[in-house]
N, C-alpha and C positions, 0 to 999 in steps of 0.2 A: 712335297709337303708345303713348301713356301707358297705355291700357287693356290693352295686351298685356304690360305689366310687372307687372300685378296677379297675384299668386300665389294669392289667395283666391277667384278665379273660375275656372269651368271654361272650356275652350276653346270650347265651344258658346256659352256666355253671352257671352264676349268677341267671338266672331264675330257673334252676333246684334246686340249693341250697336253694333258697327262698321257693320253693315249698316243699322241704323236711322238712325244719324247720316248715312250716305251718302244715304239716301232723303230725309231731312229737308232736306238741302242741295238736292237736286233739286226738292223742293216749293217751297222759298224761291226758287230760281232761276226756276221756271216762273211763279210769282206776279209776279216782276219782268219776266220776258220777255213775258208776256201784256199787261201794262200798257204797257211801252215800245213794243211793236210793234202795239198796238191790236188784239190778237187776242182774240176772244170764243169760247172753246172750247165743245164740247157740255157739257151739265150733268154727265154721268158723268165727263168728263175733269176738270172743275173739282172735283168731289167727290174724285177721285183725288188731285188737287193738295193738297186739304185734309188727306187722310189722310197724305200724305207730309210736308207741312209741320208739321202739328200732332200727328197720331196717332202718328207715329214717335217723338215725344218722350215719349209716355205709355207705349208698349209696354215700354221697358227697365225701368220701375218694376215692372210685373207680372212680368217674367222674374226680376228680382232678388228679389221677394217670394217667389216659388215656390222659387227656388234657396236663398235664405238661411234661410227659416223652415221648410221642409219641411212646410208646412201642407197637409194632404190636402184640406181643404175648398176652399182656393184653387186647388190643383192640379186638383181634379176639376171646378171651375167655370172653368177657364182659358179655354175657348172662349167661354163666356157673358160673362166679364169683358172679354175682348178685343173682343167685339162691342160691349159697352157703351162701351169706350174709343174705339172707332171712331166710334160715334154721338156721343159726347161731344165728340170733336174736330170733328165736323161742326157740332154745336150751338155750340161755342165760337167757331168762325170766322164762321159765319153771324150769330150774335148780335153779334160785333164789327163786322161790316159794317153790320148793321141799326142798332145804337145810335149809330154814327158819324154817321148822318144823321137820327136821331129822338130822341135823348136830350138833354134840357136839361143834365143833370148832366155828360154826356160833353162837350158843347160848352163848358161852363164850365172843364173841366179841360184839354181838348185843342184847343179852337177849333171854329168853326162849320163842320161838314161838310168836314173835311179831305180825305176821300177824293175830293171833287169837285175840290179844288185839285190833287191828285196824278193826276187823271184815271184813277183806279184801276178796273181791270176787277174789280169786286167780284162776290160771289155774286148780289147783287140785279141788277146789270147783266146778268150771264150768264143768270139765270133769266128776266128780262124779254125778252131778245133771243131766247133759245131757244124761248120760248113765244109769240113774236110778239105780245106784249101791245100794247094800244092805245097809239099814239104812241111805240113803242119806238125807231123810227128817229130821231124828233125828240129823244128823251132822249139817244141816243148822239151825235147831232150837237152838242147843247148841252154834253155832257161834254168835247168836244174844245177848247172855248174856253180860252185862257190868262187868268190874272188875273181869275177870276170874282168879281163883287161879291156881297154877301149877297142882293141883289135877284135876281140871276141864279140863284143857288143855290136860292132859293125857287121859281123857275119849274120847276126840275128836280124838286124835292120835290113840288110841286103835281101835276105830271104823274104821278109815281109813286103819289101818294095817290089821284088821280082814277081811274087805270086799275086800282086794286085791288092793286097790287104790295105795298104796305106791309102791308096786311091779310093777304095770302097768306103773306108771310114771317113775320109774327107768329104765324099759325096753324101754320106749319111748325115754328117754335121750340117752340110748345106741344106739338105732336105728338112731336117728338124728346125733349122733356123727359119726357113720359109713357112713351115707350118705354124710356128709360134707367131711370126709376124702377121700371118693371116688372121690371127685371133686378136692380137694386141700390137700396138705400135711400140716396139721395144728396140728400135734401131740404135738409140743412144747407148743402151746397155750392151748390145752386141759389139759396138765400136770399142768397148773397153775389154772385150773378151776375144782377142784376135787368135786366129789359127791359120796356118799357111799350108799350101800344097807342098809336100815334102820333095826335096831335091837332095840327092846323095852328096852334092857339093857342100851342103851345110856342114857335114861332118868334117870334110877336109879343111874348110875355113875355120871351124871351131878348134880342131886339133892341130892345125897348121901342118898337115901332112899332104 
């Protein structure tokens, strides 16, 4: 409602922003729905969720830039930049799921593999299941347990590591990063969004075992 009170925006911009917010709520709702109901959707549906949940928060920035600056370069590259933002949303969410279970720095700030505690249907779980990777049924079964100990979480990570899932996701992030950088020079932004190839020693260092 507040957006409709703005007199410095066109009706088209106000309509678009309202629509983006609407779809962002749908994306957030789907994320919660899949986890609560233990639904693992097809990959393309999960990627659609990511675009709704994250991408729809980026698109208003582009629309406002074009509308407010009248910059012809940005306007002419609108489709390219929008594609870039869509890929960046995908990178952003997949990276978040990945570092949740692989990053020592993330563990120190947020706790050890929180997504396992939440039984989250993450991109990694979705990718593993859709591609019927080795031991995917066992991974999904282990994810259902309440009150997981660190030792129990390590079992899940070890299965993901051994079946190649973590390496595949790492490579996917690298590929998305390259595709985005081919469109726009965003190296400075990526420098602030690190992710590392996983090593099982990270767990031993973090837990001192």
